[in-house]
Structures are given as structure tokens and as C-alpha cells.
C-alpha positions in Angstrom: 135.2 200.8 115.5 133.1 198.0 115.9 129.4 198.9 117.0 127.1 196.9 119.1 124.5 194.8 117.3 122.9 192.0 118.3 123.5 191.8 121.6 127.3 192.8 121.1 130.3 193.0 118.8 130.3 190.6 115.5 132.9 191.3 112.5 136.1 189.9 110.6 139.0 188.5 112.3 141.5 191.7 111.6 143.4 194.4 113.1 142.4 197.7 113.8 139.4 199.1 115.8 136.8 197.9 113.0 138.2 193.9 113.5 137.8 191.1 116.0 141.4 191.2 117.9 142.9 191.4 121.3 143.0 195.2 121.3 139.3 195.1 120.2 138.2 192.9 122.8 140.3 194.1 125.7 138.9 197.8 125.2 135.5 196.4 125.3 135.7 194.2 128.3 137.4 197.5 130.1 134.4 199.6 128.9 132.1 197.0 130.1 133.8 197.1 133.3 133.3 200.8 133.6 129.8 200.7 132.6 128.8 198.0 135.5 130.8 200.0 138.0 128.8 202.9 136.9 125.5 200.9 137.9 126.8 200.0 141.1 127.7 196.5 140.2 131.6 196.3 140.4 132.5 193.5 142.3 129.7 191.2 141.0 130.4 187.5 139.5 131.0 187.5 136.0 130.7 184.4 133.5 133.2 184.1 130.1 132.4 181.3 127.6 133.8 181.0 124.3 133.2 178.9 120.9 136.2 176.9 119.5 136.4 179.6 116.5 139.8 181.3 115.2 140.9 183.5 118.1 137.9 182.4 120.8 140.6 181.2 123.4 142.7 184.3 123.2 139.4 186.4 123.3 138.1 184.7 126.4 141.5 184.6 128.3 141.9 188.0 127.9 138.1 188.9 128.6 138.7 187.1 131.8 141.7 188.3 133.2 140.7 191.8 132.6 137.3 191.5 134.7 139.7 189.8 137.5 142.0 192.3 137.2 138.9 194.9 137.7 137.8 192.9 141.1 135.1 190.9 139.6 135.3 187.2 140.9 135.2 185.5 137.2 133.6 181.8 136.4 135.6 180.9 133.2 134.0 177.9 131.5 136.8 175.2 130.9 136.3 174.5 127.2 134.4 175.4 124.1 131.0 175.1 125.2 127.5 176.1 123.8 126.6 179.5 124.3 123.3 178.7 125.9 125.4 177.3 128.8 126.5 180.7 129.3 123.4 182.5 129.4 122.4 179.4 131.9 125.2 180.0 134.3 124.8 184.0 134.4 121.0 183.3 135.9 122.2 180.1 137.7 125.3 181.9 139.4 123.2 185.4 139.6 126.1 186.8 137.7 125.9 190.5 137.0 127.2 190.0 133.4 128.0 187.2 131.1 130.1 187.1 127.9 130.9 184.3 125.3 132.9 184.8 122.7 131.4 183.3 119.5 130.3 184.7 115.9 127.6 181.9 116.1 126.5 181.0 112.6 128.7 183.8 110.8 131.3 182.6 108.3 134.5 181.4 109.3 136.4 184.7 109.1 134.4 186.3 111.8 134.4 186.4 115.5 132.1 187.9 117.9 131.6 189.4 121.9 128.2 188.5 123.3 126.8 190.0 126.2 124.4 189.3 128.7 123.4 190.9 131.7 121.7 190.2 135.0 119.1 187.3 134.6 120.9 185.7 131.8 119.3 187.9 129.0 120.9 190.0 126.4 121.7 193.6 126.5 119.2 196.3 125.2 119.1 200.0 124.1 120.4 202.2 125.8 122.8 199.9 126.9 124.5 199.3 124.1 125.2 202.8 123.1 126.1 203.4 126.8 128.7 200.7 126.7 130.1 202.0 123.3 130.8 205.4 125.0 132.5 203.8 127.9 134.4 201.7 125.5 135.6 204.8 123.5 136.6 206.4 126.8 139.4 203.3 127.7 142.9 204.3 127.6 145.8 202.1 127.9 147.2 200.1 129.7 144.4 197.5 130.6 145.7 195.4 133.7 145.2 191.6 133.3 144.9 189.0 136.2 145.4 185.2 135.9 142.2 183.2 136.1 141.8 179.5 136.0 139.3 177.4 134.2 136.3 176.7 136.4 135.3 172.5 136.8 132.9 171.3 134.6 130.1 171.5 137.6 128.0 174.0 136.1 128.3 172.2 132.4 126.5 169.2 134.3 123.9 171.1 136.1 122.9 172.5 132.4 122.5 169.2 130.9 120.7 167.9 133.7 118.3 170.9 133.8 117.5 170.0 129.7 117.2 166.5 130.2 114.5 167.0 132.7 112.4 168.9 130.4 110.4 166.3 128.9 109.6 165.3 132.3 108.8 168.6 133.5 106.8 169.6 130.1 105.3 166.3 128.6 105.4 164.1 131.9 106.8 160.6 132.2 107.2 158.6 128.6 109.2 156.1 127.0 111.8 157.6 125.1 114.3 154.9 123.9 112.6 153.9 120.7 113.3 157.2 119.0 116.3 157.2 116.3 117.9 160.6 116.2 120.8 161.8 114.0 122.6 164.8 114.9 124.9 167.7 113.3 126.9 170.7 115.1 127.9 171.8 111.7 131.4 171.5 113.2 130.6 173.8 116.4 130.5 173.2 119.9 127.2 172.3 120.6 127.9 168.0 119.8 129.0 166.5 122.7 126.7 169.0 125.2 123.5 167.8 122.9 124.2 164.2 122.8 124.7 164.1 126.5 121.4 166.0 127.1 119.6 163.7 124.7 121.1 160.3 126.2 120.3 161.6 130.0 116.6 162.8 128.7 116.3 158.7 128.1 117.1 158.4 123.9 118.9 155.2 123.5 119.8 155.7 119.7 121.6 159.1 118.9 123.5 159.2 116.2 125.9 161.8 114.5 127.2 163.1 111.6 130.7 161.8 111.9 132.0 164.6 109.3 130.7 167.4 110.9 131.0 166.2 115.0 134.1 167.4 115.8 134.5 171.7 116.5 136.4 172.9 113.3 137.2 176.6 113.0 137.3 176.5 109.4 133.9 174.6 108.8 135.6 172.8 105.9 132.2 171.0 104.7 130.0 173.9 104.6 130.1 177.0 102.6 127.9 178.9 105.2 127.7 177.2 108.9 124.0 177.9 109.1 121.6 175.3 108.9 119.4 177.2 106.8 121.7 177.6 104.4 121.4 175.6 101.1 123.5 172.3 101.2 124.3 172.7 104.8 122.0 170.0 106.0 122.4 167.8 103.0 125.0 165.1 105.2 122.5 165.2 108.1 119.6 164.4 105.9 121.7 161.6 103.6 122.7 159.9 107.3 119.1 160.4 108.6 117.9 158.4 105.4 120.5 156.1 105.8 120.0 155.0 109.1 116.1 155.1 108.9 115.9 158.2 111.6 112.8 159.2 113.0 114.3 162.9 113.7 117.1 164.9 112.2 118.7 167.7 114.2 121.2 170.5 112.8 122.7 172.9 115.5 124.7 176.0 114.5 128.1 176.4 115.7 127.1 177.8 118.9 124.2 175.7 119.6 121.7 178.5 120.3 120.0 177.9 117.3 118.2 174.3 116.0 116.8 173.1 112.8 114.7 170.0 112.6 114.6 167.5 109.8 111.4 165.1 109.4 110.7 162.2 106.9 107.7 163.3 104.6 106.1 161.6 101.9 108.9 158.8 101.4 111.9 161.8 101.5 113.3 163.9 104.0 113.0 167.7 104.6 114.4 170.5 106.9 110.9 172.3 108.6 111.0 176.1 108.8 111.6 178.0 111.8 108.0 178.6 111.7 106.7 175.0 111.7 109.1 174.3 114.7 108.0 176.8 116.5 104.0 176.3 116.4 105.1 172.5 117.2 106.8 173.2 120.1 104.8 176.4 121.0 101.5 173.9 121.3 103.6 170.9 123.3 104.5 173.5 125.9 101.2 175.1 126.0 99.2 171.5 126.6 100.9 171.4 130.1 101.5 174.9 131.0 99.5 177.0 133.6 96.4 178.5 132.4 96.7 182.0 130.9 100.5 181.4 130.0 102.1 183.7 127.9 104.2 182.6 124.2 105.7 185.1 121.8 107.4 185.5 118.6 108.8 188.1 116.7 107.1 190.7 113.7 108.8 188.4 111.1 107.8 185.4 112.0 104.0 183.5 110.7 101.0 184.7 112.5 99.8 181.0 113.2 101.3 180.9 116.9 98.8 184.0 117.5 95.7 182.0 116.2 96.9 178.7 118.1 97.6 180.9 121.4 94.0 181.9 121.4 92.5 178.0 120.9 94.5 177.1 123.4 93.6 179.6 126.1 97.3 181.2 126.3 98.0 185.0 125.9 100.4 186.0 123.2 102.9 188.6 122.6 104.7 190.0 119.3 108.0 191.6 119.6 110.8 193.2 117.4 112.8 190.5 116.0 115.8 189.2 118.2 115.4 187.3 121.4 116.5 190.4 123.4 113.3 191.3 123.1 111.6 188.0 123.4 112.9 187.3 126.6 111.0 190.4 127.8 108.0 189.7 126.5 106.0 189.7 129.8 105.2 188.1 132.7 104.6 184.1 132.7 106.7 183.4 129.3 106.7 179.7 128.9 107.7 179.7 125.4 109.2 181.8 122.5 110.6 181.3 118.8 111.7 183.3 116.0 111.4 182.3 112.5 115.4 181.7 112.2 115.0 178.6 114.0 115.7 180.2 117.4 113.6 178.4 120.4 113.2 179.3 123.8 111.7 176.2 125.6 113.0 177.0 129.2 112.8 180.6 129.9 113.0 179.7 133.7 116.5 178.6 133.2 117.5 179.8 130.2 116.6 183.5 129.0 117.9 183.2 125.3 117.2 180.9 122.4 118.5 177.2 123.1 119.0 174.6 120.3 120.0 172.1 122.8 116.7 172.1 124.9 114.8 172.3 121.7 116.1 169.7 120.2 115.5 167.4 123.4 111.9 168.8 123.5 111.3 167.9 119.7 112.9 165.0 120.5 110.3 164.0 123.1 107.4 165.3 121.2 108.3 162.6 118.2 108.7 159.9 120.8 104.8 160.6 122.1 103.5 160.8 118.6 105.6 157.5 117.8 103.9 155.9 120.5 100.4 156.9 119.1 101.6 156.2 115.6 101.7 160.0 114.6 104.4 162.0 113.2 105.0 165.8 113.1 103.9 166.0 109.3 100.3 165.0 110.7 100.6 167.4 113.4 101.1 170.3 111.1 98.7 168.9 108.8 95.6 169.3 111.5 97.1 172.9 112.3 96.4 173.7 108.4 92.8 172.1 109.2 92.3 173.8 112.1 93.9 177.6 111.4 94.5 177.7 107.7 97.6 176.8 105.9 100.0 179.2 107.0 103.0 178.9 104.2 106.3 181.0 104.8 109.6 181.6 103.5 112.6 183.8 103.5 114.4 185.7 100.6 117.9 187.1 101.8 120.0 189.1 99.4 123.6 189.1 99.9 124.7 192.4 99.4 128.4 194.2 99.5 127.9 196.0 102.7 125.1 196.7 105.6 124.9 200.0 104.1 123.7 198.8 100.9 120.7 196.9 102.7 119.6 199.8 104.4 119.7 201.5 101.1 117.2 199.2 99.8 114.8 199.7 102.5 115.1 203.2 102.2 113.9 203.3 98.7 111.5 201.1 99.2 110.1 203.5 101.9 110.3 206.5 99.8 108.0 204.3 97.0 106.2 201.9 98.4 104.2 199.9 96.1 100.6 199.3 96.2 100.5 196.1 94.5 102.8 192.7 95.2 101.9 189.8 93.1 98.8 191.2 91.7 97.3 191.9 95.3 96.4 195.2 96.8 98.7 195.6 100.1 98.6 197.9 103.0 102.0 199.5 103.9 103.4 200.2 107.3 106.5 201.6 108.3 107.8 200.5 111.4 110.1 203.4 112.0 107.2 205.5 112.4 105.4 203.5 114.5 105.7 204.6 118.9 107.1 203.0 121.3 109.3 199.7 121.6 107.9 198.4 118.4 109.7 201.0 116.5 112.5 199.6 114.0 113.9 199.8 110.3 111.1 197.4 108.9 108.5 197.8 106.4 105.6 195.4 106.3 103.2 195.2 103.1 100.2 193.0 104.2 97.2 191.8 101.4 94.3 189.6 101.8 96.2 186.5 102.0 99.9 187.5 101.8 102.2 189.4 103.8 106.2 190.5 103.5 108.0 192.2 106.2 111.4 193.8 104.7 114.4 194.6 107.2 118.0 195.3 106.8 119.9 192.4 108.7 121.4 193.1 111.8 124.3 190.8 111.9 125.0 190.4 108.3 125.2 192.6 105.0 121.7 191.2 103.7 118.2 192.8 102.9 115.8 190.0 104.8 112.4 189.4 103.4 109.8 187.5 105.3 107.0 186.0 103.6 103.8 184.4 104.7 100.4 183.2 102.3 97.5 181.9 104.3 95.2 179.6 102.5 91.9 178.0 103.4 91.6 174.6 104.1 88.1 173.3 104.3 89.3 169.5 105.5 92.2 167.1 104.9 91.1 166.4 101.2 91.6 170.0 100.4 94.9 170.0 101.8 97.0 169.3 98.5 95.3 172.1 96.8 96.1 174.7 99.4 99.6 173.7 99.5 100.0 173.8 95.7 98.0 177.3 96.0 100.4 178.3 98.7 103.6 177.6 96.9 102.5 179.5 93.8 101.9 182.5 95.7 104.9 182.2 97.5 106.9 181.6 94.4 105.6 184.9 93.1 106.3 186.6 96.2 110.0 185.5 95.8 110.4 186.5 92.7 109.0 190.1 93.4 112.0 190.6 96.4 114.2 188.7 94.0 114.4 191.7 91.8 114.7 194.7 94.5 118.2 194.5 94.6 118.6 195.1 90.9 
């Protein structure tokens, strides 16, 4: 059977217990019902939502009807909607659980079942294995009771909350002059994102027409992930054509957000670490003293340096927002390098691409009013903290077991030197406590590599960072050249791991 990975199930649309189908969804929901009852949460409110993938409507209806038959009041969202709306609704309604039917940025052949618990956070161990045991104990038949879709009220409240973020974080400001182009990559975030940006005061929001309507086949992209090569080509072409100030790409369920900016006469997509420090700094400028910001073990170290400089606290967690959302009291912002950003943890305790897009647009508007850009801000960080150049190498493999085998081979014979630099080795499987995970860290004087198997795809992931000193703006170009050379050497090393 499919196992709980990143906050729930994700797998191919196919028959049998190892595929996403109505039987798998029904058994999973019945198991979740029994698990909730075992914690005296039976009869509590539940939220069910879905994206627009193949099977999502059928899976969402089955989930809602099984909860209803078990005596849980169910809010079934009225149409395909972004995952952050479900996370918001669980928190807003005080629900005991929420389920979003989505496979996020996986290929069109996949679907998934994402679970939120009380407070709107993703589930963590040991809940995942406990729920699995409840699923295994389910016997047919599983009763169902019809459920009517809810009204649009919750969606409007979510949009209103996101639209208020510029005022809550940045204060009053003029936003109508910013030209934005947006793509939801055939996913479900387009209408909601445009509504939120418009309500926040942005009057020039353009979209990539060929990718705007939800389409379960994702016809214009090989993989519906803004990080994949070629996925944002249409976005950047549109941004160039209309003379935009900002380009925004959401992943298909709109919980992740990638930013594109004009730079050196062209356009480029920012890495998640770059967007992360930009938004983190923006939030901290008006956050209460001693606020907390957080990122993960595979992200850049730059946020940790910035937090100290801004008088804030910093926390580092394992990968995934199930950990980041629990980083500690006073959390005002969290991000992971895989373009996930939590800019409003008081309302959405998970990554939210739409709130990140609105906040990024507001930052661009304020910088534009001062005749500055996001590229200028990034240059300032390099001068203040050193140039932090990052990259990622993803090695696609036949199956998840192959990725785990590669990590075990490295664990058995860890290198003492990578790309000519001596490195120290840390095996996070040997670390005690909550930071224990299947990942290896190789750290030298100026470089760092984190290697781990993906939790959602058959990939080995290598996260790279190089830090170059920068004396002033006059030495920034040389630091970039040196940083790119070192990253190329690290990429070459990672690329040969699967050979």
C-alpha cells in the first residue's frame, strides 16, 4: 500500500493498494476517521478540498462522504482551489482535520491525499504510522453520506486575509504602478492569486494565457514545477514583452511560489534561497523584537546571519513545512529552498504561494518607489554578509530505493575532500533528537553539500552552497565569478554520484 510521506499519500493513478484510486482514498479516510476517534476527536469539524487533477473531484467527494457518514461535520470546498485555502480553513474553523486532494507539482499521472491536523499544520510522526495501522485495519464496507459543497465565504475570507498582508507587514503604500505577470502552470492558483493581488491594490496583473486555466494534463510543460528547466519560459517571455516589474510562477496547487526579476538587461528566476532572504528581511523590518524566522538544514545559511543582524531569533529544522510550522514560538516567517514560503503563520501554518506572491509584489512596489530593485537588495546582502551562491542537483532514478542506496554508499565511504577542498562529514541518521533524518552533510571552509533521498519522488537531491567574501560592490562581480566556478565543481561532483 502507499505509505504516508510528506504529510500524506502521493502516488500514481492506478488500481491496487499501491496506487491512487477511490478504494485507496476510501480506506485512507476510514483509517483517518478511526485515528481521530481514538484521540477523542470524533464529531469534530473537517475540511475537504481538491485541485483539478485527474480523479481529484471523485476522491474529494468520497473523502467528504465518508467523514460525513462517520458523524463529522464536513466543509467540502466548492471547486478546485489552492492547498493553502484548506490549511487556512482548518485553522479558521477550528477543525480537527483537513484533507486536500492534490499531488502538488508531481507529473500529471499522479495524485495525492494531503492531511492537516488541528491548527492547520501537516501531520508528523508518529501520527503517520499510527494512521497507517488504522488504514490496514479497515474492513469493507465503508459507509458514505452525500455532502453538499460549501459556499464561497471561506475563499473570500482567505483572499481578504492575504490582501491585507501588505498593510499588516509593510504599512500603507502605493502599489498600482507595479506591472506583474503570473502563471499558475495549469494549476488551480490563477483566479485566487489574481483576486488577492487585485484586492491588495495591484492594478496591472497580467497572466500567461496558455497556462492559466486548470488543465490536468499540463500540456505546455514537461514537469509542472517552476523549478524545472523550461517551466517558466512562457512566463519570462511574457514579462519581457509587457515590460513587467515582477514575474510570478505558482506550482499547480499554489502552495509554492517562484519569483522572476529583470536583471542585467534580461530576466532570471530567483532561487528559493534568494526569495527567502528577501521576504524574511522584509517581514523582520516591522516584526516585534525577538521574532523568530526559520528555514531548513538544506537551505542557505544566509538567513541565520541576517536574523542576528536584525535582532531576531533563528531556527533550523528538517526539510518540510511539517517541521518549519513547528519551529517555535514567535514565528513570523519560514521558508525552504524549494520555493516554499510561510509569510503569515498566524493564518496559514504551511507554505503559501499566494501570500508569498502578494508580499513579493509589495516589496517590489516599495523598492520601485525608491528607484531600487530586488537585484539591488541582493547585492546589498552580498556586501553585508558575503555572497551566498546556491544550487541544487536532482538525480532522477528508477525508484526511491535507488536514491536510498546511493546515500548508503556515501555513508559507507564518505569522501574527505570534494572539489579540492577538505570537508567534514555529518551523518544526520546518527544525530539524536528531532534533527535525525536520512541525510549527509559535507562542509568545507567555503562550501557545503547536503545529500538526501527525496521524500516525494524517485530522486537523489544534493543541495549546494558556496560563500565568497565581498569587500564592497567593486568586488562583487569577481565574487560571483568565483562562486559560479565553485558551484560548477560541486555540480560535477554530484552529477557523477549515480554513475
